[in-house]
C-alpha positions, 0 to 999 in steps of 0.5 A: 524211398524210405521204408514204410515203417520209417514213415509210420515211425514219424506219425507217433501212432500210439499218440494218434490212437489216444487222440482218436479214442477221445475223438470217437468218444465225442462222436458217440456221446454227441448222439443220444443213447441208445442211438448210434451215429452214422458209422460211415460218418464216424469212419470218415471223421476218424480217418480225417482226424487221425491223418491230421494228427499224424501230420502234426506229429511228422512236423513235430519230428522235423522241427525237433530233429536236433533236439531228438538227436541229443535225447535218449528217449528220441534218438532212435526216431527215423530222422535222427537215425537217417532213415528218412530225410527232412525233405521226405518227412516234409512231403509226408507230413504235407501229404497226410495233412492235406489228405486228412483235411480233404476227407473232413471237408468232403465227407464230414463238414467244414466246421470240423475241417477248420477246427482240425486245421486250427489244432494242427497249426496249434500243435505243429507250429505254435507249440512245437516251433514257438511255445516249447522253446519260449516258456515253461508253461509251454505244455499248459498253453499248447495243451489246448491243441491236444485237447481239441479231438473230443470237440472235433468228434462232436462237431463231426456228428452233431455240429454245434448242437449241445457243444457245451458238453464237448467242452467238458471233454476238452477241459478234462484232456486240457487239465490232464496234459500238464501232470501227464507231461510234467511227470515225464519231464521230471524223469527226463529233466537232465536231458531237457537241461542238455538241450535247453528246452525250458520245461518246468523242472528245468526252469523252476526246479523239481520241488515246484514241478512236483507241487504243480503236478499234485495241484493239477491232479487235484483240479483234474479230479474235480473237473472229471466230476463235471460230466456227472454233475451236468447230467451228461453221464451217470453212475458208471462214469462217476465211480470210474472217475472217482476210482481212477482219480484216486489212483492218479492222486496217489501217484501225484502224492507219491511224487510229492512226498518222495522227491528222490524217486524218479521211477515214481515220476515215470510210473505216473507218466505211464499210468496217466496214459492208461487213466485217460484211455480208461476214463473215456472208455467209461464215458462210452460204457456209461452212455450206452448202459444208461445207469443214471441217478 
């Protein structure tokens, strides 16, 4: 039997935590302030969505095992290290997925279960098996699966009621994904070349990728204003989005104007994770402090 730590290492817990934050934000924003959603429902939905996300991560590890063995960023993962066999990982991934979807079906609702299943398939199969190796736009198209959690959280609590607001949250994560991941791809471009994964810096070069990061970051800055402009959020969120967006733009401009600074690409990648986390925290704080214009 593999150690629990090895099985957990397949689950990408940091990624799952960020996914869970965006899903929980959707749950709380679906309820008019100052009311709170049913806490038992929040707990069960959080468990189901997290387990499904962990399942998708496990399948990602299985499909990418050969790639992971050749990249310094991933060669310490459980499968390349032989701490878990492929069959053990497969059983673990299926177990997590079935458990998560079962919880959503039994304790949340069918709509959320089906949407979660679709996002699991989108990431674990459509993105990891096909898109990742087929097109340099892999992360753009596949980003839809990673952007789904706010919608899952929303439907868990409110069904389709005012779901258009949940799509604003989806859009933020969707547009955030390319500059976030392409910054990492610039930093690791030689490794992606080595394993023949057609990431944008590999197929179109570093200069083109830096430009795309800048353009997507400008688009992200504009998209993050939509919750305020639509009346979904107030001034706390607006100021937070402006400040965080300005910092992100500064990083993107630095990448664009300093083409030889790979460390800047890594710093941008790290900041982008904190950016998304702080942006969604700002949404929640704003929602309950009720400061509006």
